SEBA-225612 format. One record per atom (N, C-alpha, C, O): x, y, z. Coordinates in steps of 0.05 Angstrom, whole numbers, plus 32768, in hexadecimal, padded with zeros to 4 digits. Layout:
% residues N
XYZ;...
***
This chain:
% residues 275
78DF845A7000;78EE84797007;78F484796FE6;78FA84666FD7;78F084916FE2;78FD849F6FC6;791884AE6FCA;791A84BE6FDC;792A84A96FBB;794284B86FB7;794984BD6F9D;794684AC6F8B;795584DC6F97;795A84E56F80;797684D96F78;798484D36F8B;797E84D66F64;799484CC6F56;799C84DC6F3E;798B84EB6F33;79B584DB6F33;79BD84E46F16;79CC84CC6F09;79D884BC6F16;79C984CD6EF0;79D684B76EDB;79EC84C76ED2;79E984DF6ED1;7A0284BF6ECB;7A1584CC6EBB;7A0F84D36E9D;7A1D84E16E8E;79F784C76E97;79E884C96E76;79DF84E86E77;79DD84F66E63;79D884F26E96;79C985116E9A;79E0851D6E96;79D885346E90;79F7851E6E95;7A09852F6E91;7A21852B6E7B;7A3785376E79;7A1685126E67;7A27850D6E56;7A3785216E41;7A4C851D6E34;7A21853A6E41;7A2E85516E32;7A47855C6E40;7A5C855F6E33;7A4685626E57;7A5585696E6B;7A6F855A6E6D;7A8485666E73;7A6F853C6E68;7A8285306E6E;7A9085276E53;7AA085146E53;7A8785386E3B;7A9685376E26;7A8D851D6E12;7A9A85146DFF;7A7785146E1A;7A6C84F96E11;7A8284E46DFE;7A8384E06DE6;7A9184DA6E12;7AA884CA6E0A;7A9D84B06DF9;7AAF84A56DEB;7A8684A66DF8;7A83848E6DEC;7A9A84766DE8;7AA5846F6DD3;7A9E846D6DFF;7AB084576DFF;7A9E84386DFF;7A8984326E0A;7AB184286DEF;7AAA840B6DF0;7AC183F76DF9;7AD983FC6DF6;7AB583E16E04;7ACA83CA6E0F;7ADB83C36DF4;7ACE83C56DDF;7AF383BD6DF2;7B0283B46DDF;7B0F839A6DEC;7B0B83916E03;7B1D83916DDA;7B3083786DEA;7B4B83846DF6;7B5883766E05;7B52839C6DEF;7B6383A96DFB;7B5983C46E16;7B6783D66E1D;7B4583BF6E1E;7B3B83CE6E35;7B2183DE6E29;7B0B83D46E2B;7B2583F76E1D;7B13840A6E14;7B1A84106DFB;7B32840D6DF4;7B07841A6DE8;7B11842D6DD3;7AF5843B6DCB;7ADD84356DD0;7B0184516DBC;7AE784666DB7;7AD7845A6DA4;7AE184486D97;7AC084606DA1;7AAE84566D91;7A98846B6D81;7A8484706D8E;7A9A84726D71;7A8A847F6D5D;7A98849B6D5F;7AAA84A36D51;7A8A84AA6D76;7A8884CA6D7C;7AA284CF6D83;7AB084BF6D90;7AA984E46D7A;7AC284F76D81;7ABC84FC6DA0;7AA484FB6DA7;7ACF85016DAF;7AC985106DCC;7AC585256DCC;7AD785326DC0;7AB385326DD5;7AB285546DDA;7ABE855F6DEE;7AC185516E01;7AC885796DF1;7AD685856E09;7AC5857F6E25;7AAC85846E25;7AD085786E38;7AC4856E6E4D;7AC085836E60;7AD485906E66;7AA6858A6E6B;7AAB859F6E80;7AAE85956E9E;7AB285A16EB3;7AAA857B6E99;7AA8856A6EB6;7AB4854E6EB1;7AA7853F6EA2;7ACD85446EBF;7AD185266EC1;7AC085166ED1;7AB1851F6EE2;7AC284FC6ECA;7AB684ED6EDA;7ABC84E46EF5;7AAF84D36F02;7AD684F36EFC;7AE384F26F15;7AD485076F29;7ACB85026F3F;7AD4851C6F1D;7AC685376F2B;7AA8852D6F29;7A9C85356F3D;7A9C85236F1E;7A7E851D6F1C;7A6E85196F35;7A5885236F3A;7A7E85076F47;7A7185016F61;7A7085166F71;7A5B851B6F7C;7A8885276F76;7A8885446F82;7A7685546F7A;7A6C85626F8B;7A6C85586F5D;7A5A85676F52;7A4285636F59;7A3585766F62;7A3285456F55;7A1F853E6F5F;7A1585426F7A;79FE85476F80;7A2D853F6F8D;7A2585436FA9;7A22855C6FB0;7A0F85616FBF;7A3285706FA7;7A2B858D6FAB;7A11859A6FA1;7A0685AE6FA9;7A0985886F8D;79E5858F6F8B;79D2857B6F96;79BC85786F8B;79D985706FA8;79C9855F6FBE;79C285446FB4;79AE85386FBE;79D1853C6FA2;79CA85186F96;79DF850C6FA4;79F585186FA7;79DA84F06FAE;79EC84DE6FBD;79E884C16FB3;79F284AD6FBE;79D884C16F99;79D984A96F8C;79E484B46F6E;79E184CA6F63;79F2849D6F64;79FA84A46F49;79F784896F3D;79F884746F49;79F2848D6F21;79F384786F0D;7A0C847B6EF3;7A1084926EEA;7A1884696EEB;7A2C846D6ED9;7A2A84606EC6;7A2684486EC8;7A2C846C6EAC;7A2E84576E95;7A45844D6E90;7A58845C6E8F;7A4984306E8C;7A6384266E81;7A7384346E74;7A8B84386E7B;7A68843F6E5D;7A75844E6E47;7A8284676E4A;7A9184706E3A;7A7A84746E64;7A8484866E6D;7AA284876E7B;7AB1849A6E7E;7AA384716E82;7ABF84696E8C;7AD584706E7C;7AD684636E66;7AEA84836E7F;7AFD84866E6E;7B1284726E6E;7B21846C6E5B;7B1284696E86;7B2A84536E86;7B1E84396E98;7B0B843F6EA7;7B28841F6E99;7B1E840A6EAB;7B3684016EBE;7B3483EF6ECF;7B4E840E6EB8;7B64840A6EC4;7B5E84096EE1;7B4D84196EE8;7B6983F96EF3;7B6083F66F10;7B6984136F1B;7B5A84216F29;7B81841A6F12;7B8384396F22;7B6F844C6F20;7B66845A6F32;7B66844B6F04;7B5384636EFE;7B3684576F11;7B2D84676F21;7B2C84416F0F;7B1884376F1C;7B1B84396F39;7B0684406F44;7B3284366F4D;7B33843E6F65;7B3484606F67;7B3184686F7E;7B3884726F55;7B3B848C6F58;7B1684926F58;7B0C84A16F68;7B0784866F44;7AEE84906F44;7AE0847F6F60;7ACF848A6F6D;7AE884696F65;7ADB84626F80;7AE584766F99;7AD684786FAC;7AF984806F9A;7B0384906FB0;7AF084A76FA8;7AE284AC6FBC;7AE984B66F95;7ADD84CE6F90;7AC484CA6F99;7ABC84DA6FAA;7AB384B66F91;7A9884AF6F98;7A9784AD6FBA;7A8884BC6FC7;7AA7849B6FC6;7AA8849D6FE3;7AB184B16FEE;7AAC84B27006;7AC184C76FE3;7ACB84DD6FF4;7AB784F66FF1;7AB8850B6FFD;7AA284EC6FDD;7A8A85026FD2;7A7584F86FE7;7A69850A6FF2;7A6F84DF6FEE;7A5A84D86FFB;7A4784CE6FF1;7A3284CA6FFE;7A4C84C66FCF;7A3C84C46FC0;7A35849D6FB9;7A4A84916FB3;7A2584936FB9;7A2484796FB3;7A2384736F95;7A1384826F8A;7A2F84606F84;7A2A84586F6B;7A1884426F73;7A21842F6F80;79FD84446F6A;79EB84306F6F;79EC84216F54;79ED84096F58;79ED84286F40;79F184106F25;7A07841D6F17;7A0B84356F18;7A1884096F08;7A25840B6EF1;7A1284086ED9;7A0283F66EDD;7A0E84136EC6;79FC840E6EB3;7A0884056E9C;7A1484146E8C;7A0383E76E9A;7A1783D46E82;7A0283DE6E64;79EC83D46E60;7A0E83F06E54;7A0183F16E41;7A0D83E96E27;7A0B83F66E12;7A1A83D36E2B;7A2683C86E14;7A1C83A76E11;7A14839C6E25;7A1D839B6DFB;7A1A83826DF6;79FD837B6DEF;79EC838D6DF2;79F783656DE5;79E1835D6DE1;79DB83456DED;79E083306DE1;79D083446E03;79C3832A6E11;79B383136E04;79B182FC6E0C;79A583206DEA;7992830D6DDC;799983036DCA;798B82F16DC0;79B5830C6DBC;79C183066DA1;79C282E46D99;79C882D26DA8;79BB82E16D80;79B082C86D76;79D482BC6D6D;79D782A46D68;79E682CC6D6E;79FF82C26D6C;7A0982B66D87;7A0A82C26D9D;7A1082A16D83;7A1982976D9C;7A31829D6DA8;7A3282A16DC0;7A49829F6D97;7A5E82AD6D9C;7A5E82C66DA9;7A6982CC6DBE;7A4D82DA6D97;7A4882F06D9D;7A4082F56DBA;7A4D83046DC9;7A2682E46DC2;7A1482E06DD5;7A2782D96DF0;7A2482E46E05;7A3B82C66DEB;7A4682BF6E04;7A5D82D86E05;7A5F82E26E1B;7A6A82E16DF4;7A7B82F46DFB;7A70830F6E01;7A8183226E03;7A5783146E05;7A51832C6E0C;7A3F83246E26;7A2F83346E2E;7A4283106E2F;7A3983036E4C;7A4E83056E5C;7A4B83126E70;7A6C82F86E55;7A7D82FE6E5E;7A8D831E6E60;7A9F83246E71;7A85832D6E51;7A8B834E6E4F;7A7883576E66;7A8583636E78;7A5F83566E6A;7A50835A6E7F;7A5B83506E9A;7A5B83606EAD;7A6383386E9C;7A7783316EB3;7A8E83446EBE;7A94834A6ED5;7A9B834B6EA4;7AAB835B6EAA;7AA883756EB6;7AB8837E6EC6;7A9083826EAB;7A88839C6EB9;7A7A839B6ED6;7A7683AD6EE7;7A7683816ED5;7A6883786EF2;7A82837A6F06;7A8083826F1D;7A9883726EFA;7AAE83726F08;7AB883936F0F;7AC1839B6F25;7AB5839F6EFD;7ABE83BB6EFD;7AAF83C96F12;7AB783D86F24;7A8F83C06F0B;7A7E83CB6F22;7A8C83C66F42;7A9283D56F55;7A8D83B66F3F;7A9D83A76F63;7AB583C16F69;7AB783CC6F7F;7AC283C66F55;7ADD83D16F57;7AD683EC6F5D;7AE683F76F6B;7AC383FA6F56;7AB184106F59;7AA684196F70;7AA184306F75;7AA084016F83;7A8F83FD6F92;7A7284026F8F;7A66840C6FA2;7A6783FD6F7A;7A4C83FF6F73;7A3A83ED6F81;7A4483D86F8A;7A2383F26F84;7A0E83DE6F91;7A0983CB6F7F;7A0783B46F87;7A0783D26F63;79FE83C46F51;79FE83C66F31;7A0883DA6F2A;79F783B96F22;79F783BE6F04;79DA83BE6EF6;79C783B26F00;79D983CD6EE3;79C083CC6ED3;79C883BC6EB7;79DA83C46EA9;79BA83A76EB0;79BE83926E9A;79A2839A6E88;798B839E6E90;79AD839B6E6F;799683A06E5D;798F837E6E51;799F836C6E50;797383806E4B;796C83676E3D;7976835B6E25;797683426E22;797F836D6E11;798483636DF8;797A83746DE4;796683816DE9;798583766DCC;797883826DB3;796C83756D9D;796483806D88;796B83596DA3;795D834D6D8C;794183546D8F;7938835C6DA5;792E834F6D74;7911834E6D7A;790783366D8F;791283206D91;78F0833F6D9F;78EF83296DB4;78DD83166DAE;78C683166DB6;78E983016D9E;78E282E86D98;78E082D56DAE;78EB82DE6DC2;78D482BC6DB0;78D482AC6DCA;78F882A06DC3;790282976DD8;790382A06DB5;792282966DB8;793282B06DC3;794282AD6DD6;792F82C86DBA;794182DE6DC8;793682E26DDF;794682ED6DEF;792382DD6DE9;791D82E46E06;792582CA6E12;792782CB6E2A;792982B76E08;793482A36E1B;795182A46E21;795C82A06E36;795A82AC6E09;797882B76E0B;797D82C86E1D;798E82C06E2D;797182E06E21;797182F66E30;797482EA6E4E;798682ED6E5E;795A82DB6E51;795282CF6E69;797182BD6E77;797A82C26E8D;797B82AA6E65;799082A06E6F;79A582AF6E73;79B282AB6E88;79AF82C36E61;79BD82D36E6A;79C082E26E80;79D682E36E8B;79AA82EF6E88;79A483006E9F;79AB82EC6EBB;79B982F26ECE;799B82D26EB6;79A482BF6ECF;79BB82C06ED5;79C182C46EEC;79CE82BC6EC2;79E982B76EC3;79FC82C86ED0;7A1082C36EDF;79EF82E46EC3;79F882FB6ECB;79F083096EEC;7A0083126EFC;79D983076EEE;79CC83076F0C;79DD82F66F21;79E683006F35;79E082DB6F19;79EE82C96F2A;7A0982CF6F32;7A1382CC6F48;7A1782DA6F17;7A3882E66F18;7A3282FB6F2B;7A4082FB6F3F;7A20830C6F28;7A2383226F37;7A1C83246F56;7A2383376F64;7A0C830C6F5E;7A0083056F76;7A1F82FD6F83;7A2483056F9A;7A3282EF6F75;7A4682E16F86;7A5782F06F8C;7A6682EA6F9E;7A5B830C6F7C;7A6F831E6F7F;7A5F833C6F89;7A6783526F82;7A4883366F99;7A3D834A6FAD;7A2A835E6F9C;7A2383736FA7;7A22835A6F85;7A1583706F72;79F483686F6E;79EA83526F6A;79E9837F6F70;79CC837B6F64;79C6837E6F4D;79D4838D6F40;79B583746F42;79AC83776F22;799783836F1B;798383796F27;799283996F09;797E83A36F01;797D83A66EE1;799183A86ED3;795F83A56ED5;796183A66EBA;794C83BB6EB0;793F83C76EC1;794883C16E99;793D83DB6E92;792A83D66E7E;793083C26E71;791683DF6E76;790383E26E60;791683F46E48;7914840D6E46;792783E56E38;793783FE6E2C;793683ED6E0F;792283F26E01;794C83D96E05;794C83D56DEA;793983BE6DE2;792883B56DF2;793C83B66DCA;792283AD6DB9;791483936DC8;78FC838D6DC6;792783846DD7;792483696DDF;790C83706DF5;78F983616DF7;791083876E05;7902838A6E1D;78EF83A56E22;78E083A96E35;78F383B66E0A;78E283CF6E09;78C383CD6E0D;78B283DD6E15;78C383B46E06;789B83B36E0E;789983AB6E29;78AA839D6E34;788783B16E34;788283A56E53;787A83896E59;787C83806E70;786F837C6E46;786883606E44;788283536E3F;788783416E4F;789183566E30;78AD834D6E29;78BA834E6E47;78BB83376E51;78C3835E6E54;78D0836B6E67;78C283546E7A;78CE83406E81;78AF83596E80;789F834F6E99;78A8832B6E9A;78B1831E6EAC;789F83246E7B;78A583066E78;78BF83006E80;78C082EC6E8F;78DA830F6E78;78F4830C6E7C;78F483096E98;78FC82F46EA2;78EC831E6EA4;78F9831F6EC3;78EC83076ED2;78FB82F96EE0;78CC82FF6ECF;78C182E66ED4;78D082CC6ED3;78D082BC6EE6;78DE82C96EBA;78EC82AF6EB7;790482AF6EBF;7911829B6EC5;790F82CA6EC0;792B82C96ECA;793282B96EE9;794582AB6EEE;791A82C06EFA;791482B56F12;793182B96F27;793A82A86F36;793B82D06F23;794982DD6F34;794882F56F3F;793B83046F31;795182FE6F54;794F831A6F60;795C832F6F47;797483326F42;7946833A6F3A;794C83496F27;793A83676F29;792283686F24;7947837B6F30;793883936F30;793183A36F18;793E839F6F03;791C83B66F1A;791783C26EFC;791783DF6EFE;790C83E86F13;792283EF6EED;792684086EE6;7912840C6ECE;791483FF6EBA;78FF84206ED3;78ED84296EC1;78F784416EB9;78FC84526ECA;78FD84476E9C;7907845E6E8D;78EC84696E7B;78E0845E6E68;78E784866E8A;78D1848B6E77;78D5848F6E59;78C2848B6E49;78F084996E50;78F2849A6E37;78F384846E2B;78F184866E13;78F484716E32;78F284516E25;78D8844C6E25;78CD84406E11;78CA84536E3C;78AB844B6E3B;789F845D6E1C;789284516E0B;78A584736E1C;789B84816E06;78A084776DEC;789484816DD9;78B284616DE8;78BB84556DCE;78A584416DC5;78A384396DAE;7893843A6DDA;787F84236DDA;786684346DCB;7866844C6DC7;785484226DC4;783784296DB9;7829843D6DD0;781F84536DC9;782A84346DEA;781F84476DFC;7831844C6E13;7834843A6E24;784184656E16;784F84636E2D;784984666E43;785A84616E54;782C846F6E4D;781E846A6E63;781A844D6E6A;782584436E7D;780B84426E5B;780684256E5F;782184116E65;782083FE6E75;783A84196E55;785284116E5E;785684136E7D;785884006E8D;7858842C6E83;785A84346E9B;784A84246EB6;7851841B6ECC;783584266EAB;781B841D6EC3;782383F76EC6;782083E86EDA;782E83F06EAF;783483D16EB3;784C83CD6EBE;785283B76EC8;785D83E26EBF;788083DD6EC7;787F83E16EE7;788783D06EF8;787283FE6EEB;787884086F06;787583F96F1F;788583FC6F31;785F83E86F21;785F83DB6F37;787B83CC6F3E;788583CD6F54;788583BF6F29;78A383B46F36;78B783C36F32;78CD83B86F34;78B683DE6F2B;78CE83F46F2D;78DC83F56F48;78D283F26F5E;78F683FA6F41;790583F96F58;791984156F5B;7925841F6F6D;7914841C6F3B;792584336F38;791984406F1C;790D84306F0E;791C845B6F12;790F84666EFC;792984786EF4;793B84816F03;792684796ED9;7932848A6ECA;792084A16EBD;791484A16EA8;792284B36ED1;790984C96EC6;791384E26EB8;792384F36EC0;790584E06EA1;790884EF6E8C;78F385026E85;78DD84F96E89;78F485186E7D;78DF852E6E74;78E585326E58;78F9852A6E4C;78D185406E4E;78D185466E31;78D385676E30;78C085756E37;78EB85706E26;78F3858E6E25;78F085966E06;78FA858A6DF3;78E185AE6E05;78E385BA6DEB;78F985D26DF1;78F385E36E02;790C85D36DE7;791C85EB6DED;792385E76E10;792A85D26E1B;791E85FE6E1B;791D85FD6E39;790985F76E48;790B85F86E61;78F485EF6E3C;78DC85F06E44;78D485D16E47;78D485C26E33;78CD85C96E61;78C585A96E64;78A485A96E65;789785B66E75;789985996E52;787F858C6E51;787785856E6E;787C856E6E75;786B85956E7F;786D85926E97;784E85806E9A;784B856E6EAB;783A85856E88;782385706E8A;782885576E8A;781B85476E96;783F854F6E78;784185336E6F;785185296E83;784D85116E88;786785366E92;7878852F6EA4;7868852C6EBE;786B85196ECE;7859853F6EC2;784385356ED6;782F851D6EDD;782885126EF2;782A851A6EBF;781784FB6EBE;782584E76EC2;781D84D36ECD;784284ED6EB8;785984CF6EBC;785E84CC6EDB;786184B86EE8;785C84E96EE5;786384E26F03;784E84DF6F12;785284DD6F2A;783384DF6F0A;781F84DA6F1A;781D84B96F17;781484AD6F2A;782384AC6F03;7821848B6EFB;783584846F15;782C84736F26;785284906F19;786384856F2D;7853848B6F4B;7851847B6F5E;784B84A46F49;783D84A06F67;7825848C6F68;782284816F7E;781784886F56;780184796F5E;7809845C6F61;77F9844D6F6C;782584516F55;7831843B6F59;783884326F76;783C841A6F7C;783A844B6F88;784784476F9F;786A84406FA0;787584316FAF;7876844F6F8A;789284496F80;78A184526F98;789D84686FA2;78B7843C6FA2;78D184426FB2;78E884386FA7;78EB84216FA1;78F8844A6FA4;791384446F9A;791F84646F93;7914847A6F9A;7937845F6F83;794184786F73;793984786F5E;793284676F4E;793A849C6F5E;792F84A16F3E;794884B76F39;795084CB6F44;795084A76F1E;796784B76F11;795D84CB6EFF;795284C16EEC;795D84E66EFF;795A84FD6EF2;796984FB6ED6;798284FA6ED8;795F84FB6EBF;797184F86EAA;796585066E92;794F85006E89;7976851B6E85;796E852F6E70;7986851E6E56;799E85196E59;797485186E3D;7981850C6E29;7993851B6E1A;79A785126E0F;7987853F6E19;799A85476E0D;79B985576E15;79C285506E2B;79C385636E0A;79DE85746E18;79D985946E1B;79EA85A36E24;79C3859A6E13;79C985BE6E18;79B185C06E2E;799A85BA6E2E;79C785CE6E40;79BB85D76E5E;79B585C26E6F;79A685C56E82;79C085AA6E68;79C185946E74;79B5859A6E95;799F85956E9E;79CC85A76EA3;79BF85A86EBF;79A785B96EC7;799985B66EDC;79A485C96EB6;798B85D66EB8;797485C86EB7;796285CD6EC8;797185B56EA5;795B85A56EA0;795785946EB7;794085936EC0;796E85866EC5;796B85746ED8;796485866EF0;7959857A6F02;7968859D6EF3;796085AC6F0B;794285B06F04;793285AD6F16;793A85B76EED;792085B76EE2;790D859B6EF0;78FB85A06F00;791285816EE7;790C856A6EF1;790B85636F0B;78F985566F15;7920856E6F18;792185656F34;790F85776F42;7909856C6F58;7904858D6F3F;78F385A26F46;78D885906F4B;78CD858C6F60;78D185876F32;78B5857D6F27;78B3855B6F35;789D854F6F38;78C785516F3C;78D1853A6F4B;78C4853C6F67;78B085306F70;78D4854F6F73;78D185516F8F;78B9855D6F92;78B185596FA9;78A5856D6F80;7890857B6F84;7877855A6F86;786885546F99;787C854D6F70;786D85366F69;786F85216F7B;785C85156F85;788E851B6F80;788C85036F95;789885036FAA;789484F16FBB;78A985166FAC;78B5851C6FCD;78A685246FDC;78A3851A6FF3;7896853A6FD2;7885854E6FEA;786885486FE3;785585556FEB;786785326FD2;7842852F6FD3;783C85266FEE;782585226FF5;
***
């Protein structure tokens, strides 16, 4: 069964692109100044529910607070809107770091985000494999970190997903090798945009889609116009792989975000849901 979802990244312009990073004291702003927000994270569940979406992913850096009171408020907003938080996306840390202290610190920080995911009522978290070049040593560190985090998540009721994303796992052969070596229940999100960063987007997608349990479904826009032929080619690979899972519609820009989402939605419905 295919279900449509929204990521908080899809509306990061409306959220004011807060860009927070974890700090010893809680959260601190990192790099970008926040922009005027048209939508708060507490309002997001009701907004997506009103647009017909019942599944949501939230990037960890979009949480303006990790205080228990705020997390409880956000969980009530999700439950009151009938929206399921399928994944908290842990977008910080480097699980393949060669620096032992930094590597251990990032593992512990990821456990902290897993604890936060539980407080939010999330089904699971998305973990990244790391940012180092995919040497055998980096892959081994990534595997060890993922095993520990998957085991920890399972002990508190969370599933784990990884993604073809940053340097250690952007190439399909490295990601599949990591997943096989982890030897734990580990789901896979296939990101269209990240596949395009490899030498052959479509070969990457063909290699990964048979194991995919979710998608980050992105299209290429020039102004307001979607490259329909390219998007349909990507969706045809999804269809050929007999994909079943949730499809998070994602637009990377901040101009007319929701209009672009609705454009993607129309094509996904026609190519995947109504085919």
